[in-house]
C-alpha positions as CSV (number, residue, x, y, z in Angstrom):
1,X,-0.1,0.0,-0.1
2,X,2.7,2.6,0.9
3,X,4.3,2.0,-2.6
4,X,0.9,2.8,-4.3
5,X,0.5,6.0,-2.2
6,X,4.1,7.0,-3.2
7,X,3.3,6.4,-7.0
8,X,0.1,8.4,-6.8
9,X,2.0,11.3,-5.2
10,X,4.7,11.1,-8.0
11,X,1.9,11.0,-10.6
12,X,0.3,14.1,-9.3
13,X,3.6,15.9,-8.9
14,X,4.3,14.9,-12.5
15,X,1.2,17.1,-13.7
16,X,2.8,20.4,-13.8
17,X,0.1,22.5,-15.5
18,X,2.2,23.2,-18.5
19,X,1.2,21.0,-21.4
20,X,4.7,20.6,-22.7
21,X,5.8,19.2,-19.4
22,X,2.7,17.1,-18.8
23,X,3.0,15.3,-22.1
24,X,6.6,14.3,-21.2
25,X,6.4,13.6,-17.5
26,X,3.0,11.9,-17.0
27,X,3.7,9.2,-19.6
28,X,7.2,8.7,-18.2
29,X,6.0,8.1,-14.7
30,X,3.1,5.9,-15.9
31,X,5.1,3.8,-18.4
32,X,8.8,3.9,-17.1
33,X,9.2,5.0,-13.6
34,X,8.4,1.8,-11.9
35,X,11.0,-0.2,-13.8
36,X,13.8,2.2,-13.2
37,X,16.5,1.3,-10.7
38,X,16.3,2.9,-7.3
39,X,19.1,5.6,-8.3
40,X,17.1,6.7,-11.4
41,X,13.8,6.7,-9.5
42,X,15.6,9.2,-6.9
43,X,16.7,11.2,-9.9
44,X,13.2,11.5,-11.2
45,X,12.0,12.6,-7.8
46,X,14.7,15.3,-7.7
47,X,13.6,16.5,-11.1
48,X,10.2,17.0,-9.8
49,X,11.5,19.5,-7.3
50,X,12.8,21.8,-10.0
51,X,11.2,24.8,-11.3
52,X,8.9,24.3,-14.4
53,X,10.7,27.0,-16.4
54,X,14.0,25.2,-15.9
55,X,12.6,21.9,-16.9
56,X,11.0,23.4,-19.9
57,X,14.4,24.8,-21.0
58,X,16.0,21.5,-20.4
59,X,13.4,19.5,-22.3
60,X,13.4,21.9,-25.3
61,X,17.2,21.5,-25.2
62,X,17.7,25.2,-24.8
63,X,20.0,24.7,-21.7
64,X,21.3,21.8,-19.6
65,X,21.1,21.1,-16.0
66,X,24.4,21.7,-14.1
67,X,23.7,18.7,-11.8
68,X,24.7,15.5,-13.7
69,X,22.0,13.5,-12.0
70,X,19.4,15.8,-13.3
71,X,21.0,15.7,-16.7
72,X,20.8,11.9,-16.7
73,X,17.1,11.9,-16.0
74,X,16.4,14.7,-18.5
75,X,18.3,12.7,-21.1
76,X,16.3,9.6,-20.3
77,X,13.0,11.4,-20.8
78,X,14.2,13.2,-24.0
79,X,15.5,9.9,-25.5
80,X,12.2,8.2,-24.8
81,X,10.4,10.6,-27.0
82,X,13.3,11.3,-29.5
83,X,15.2,8.1,-29.9
84,X,18.5,8.5,-31.8
């Protein structure tokens, strides 16, 4: 039960109110998050604490996070929708 509660919390936090972020984060949390290793799950949770404007810039590839952990999870999300 606590795992389900935590997942629901993450799902709600993935809804940002900015369509460009919602279409990336909600499917990611629904389809990928549960299968991630614990380190990457922690990175995703860290990402959710960031400002929407920063995330928007990162996902639009206008800038990059300085934190390598954040860059890793941003790259994972981008690569999911834009595979090489």
